[in-house]
C-alpha positions as CSV (number, residue, x, y, z in Angstrom):
1,M,-18.5,47.7,8.4
2,E,-17.4,51.2,9.5
3,K,-14.9,49.7,12.0
4,L,-13.4,47.4,9.3
5,L,-13.0,50.4,7.0
6,R,-11.1,52.4,9.6
7,I,-8.7,49.5,10.2
8,F,-8.1,49.1,6.5
9,V,-7.4,52.8,6.1
10,L,-5.0,52.8,9.0
11,V,-3.1,49.7,7.7
12,S,-3.0,51.2,4.1
13,V,-1.5,54.4,5.5
14,L,1.1,52.7,7.8
15,L,2.2,49.9,5.4
16,P,3.9,52.1,2.8
17,A,5.8,53.9,5.5
18,A,7.1,50.6,6.9
19,T,8.3,49.3,3.5
20,N,10.2,52.6,2.7
21,A,12.6,52.2,5.7
22,T,16.2,53.4,5.2
23,A,19.2,52.1,7.0
24,V,20.5,54.2,9.9
25,E,24.2,54.1,10.7
26,Y,25.5,54.5,14.3
27,K,29.0,55.1,15.6
28,V,29.9,53.6,19.0
29,I,32.5,55.4,21.1
30,I,33.8,53.8,24.3
31,L,34.0,56.6,26.9
32,H,35.0,54.3,29.8
33,P,38.0,55.7,31.7
34,T,40.5,52.9,32.5
35,W,41.1,54.0,36.1
36,F,37.4,53.2,37.0
37,S,35.8,49.8,37.4
38,D,32.4,50.8,35.7
39,S,31.0,53.9,34.0
40,L,27.7,55.1,32.8
41,A,26.9,57.9,30.4
42,Q,23.5,59.4,30.9
43,G,23.2,62.8,29.2
44,V,24.3,64.0,25.7
45,C,24.2,67.5,24.2
46,G,26.3,69.6,21.8
47,G,29.3,67.2,21.6
48,Q,29.5,66.6,25.4
49,Q,28.4,63.6,27.5
50,V,28.0,63.3,31.2
51,G,27.6,60.4,33.6
52,S,29.3,58.8,36.5
53,A,31.9,56.1,37.2
54,T,32.9,54.0,40.2
55,R,36.1,52.5,41.5
56,G,36.1,49.3,43.6
57,T,34.2,51.0,46.4
58,G,31.1,51.5,44.3
59,V,31.0,55.3,45.2
60,P,30.0,57.2,42.1
61,H,32.0,60.1,40.7
62,A,30.4,62.6,38.2
63,L,32.3,62.8,34.9
64,L,32.2,64.9,31.7
65,W,33.4,63.8,28.3
66,S,33.8,65.6,24.9
67,G,33.5,62.6,22.6
68,T,36.5,60.5,23.6
69,A,37.6,58.5,26.7
70,E,40.8,60.7,26.8
71,S,38.7,63.9,27.1
72,V,37.2,62.9,30.5
73,V,37.0,65.6,33.2
74,A,36.2,64.6,36.8
75,L,33.5,66.8,38.1
76,H,33.8,65.1,41.5
77,S,35.1,67.7,44.0
78,S,37.1,66.8,47.1
79,N,34.3,68.4,49.1
80,L,31.9,65.6,47.9
81,T,31.9,61.9,48.9
82,L,29.6,61.0,46.0
83,S,28.5,62.7,42.8
84,R,26.5,61.9,39.7
85,A,25.9,63.9,36.5
86,Y,22.7,63.3,34.7
87,D,22.5,65.9,31.9
88,V,24.5,68.5,30.0
89,C,23.7,71.4,27.7
90,G,25.0,74.9,27.1
91,G,28.3,74.2,28.9
92,Q,26.6,73.3,32.2
93,Q,26.1,69.9,33.8
94,V,23.4,68.9,36.3
95,G,23.3,66.1,38.8
96,E,23.5,65.4,42.5
97,G,26.1,65.0,45.2
98,A,26.7,64.6,48.9
99,G,29.5,65.4,51.2
100,R,31.0,68.1,53.4
101,A,29.8,70.8,50.9
102,T,26.2,69.6,51.3
103,G,26.1,68.8,55.0
104,G,26.2,65.1,54.1
105,E,22.8,65.2,52.4
106,I,22.2,64.5,48.7
107,H,21.6,67.9,46.9
108,A,21.0,69.0,43.3
109,L,24.2,70.4,41.8
110,V,25.2,72.3,38.7
111,W,28.8,72.4,37.3
112,S,30.4,74.5,34.5
113,G,33.0,72.0,33.3
114,T,35.2,71.6,36.3
115,A,35.0,70.0,39.8
116,E,35.6,73.4,41.5
117,S,32.7,75.1,39.6
118,F,29.9,73.1,41.3
119,I,27.0,75.1,42.8
120,D,24.7,73.6,45.4
121,L,21.1,74.2,44.1
122,H,19.5,73.1,47.3
123,P,17.7,75.9,49.1
124,H,19.1,76.6,52.6
């Protein structure tokens, strides 16, 4: 009897919450840059978005957006052969990359809004 009472109390608490649902409206913005074959946004904070995109080769390039496809900034440096950005906040972007700048190994990177600003976080 006690178990049945607990289930009834739980259902009676949850049921009113489920019936008072309000509609949520979402706005979809296409961030895909036309000169890439695919793109993926992975992090969002404070009006900025980060992710990566590939051309026909499949090699990812880290990107930063500020709410529109036209605002895209390539974070991929000429010293990197691949890069991905995973998150953004406070004007900085974090991700990973590999190339001449990292000795060919994948290292954690942080950017401050430009390709040239990347810092290799890997301990040497």
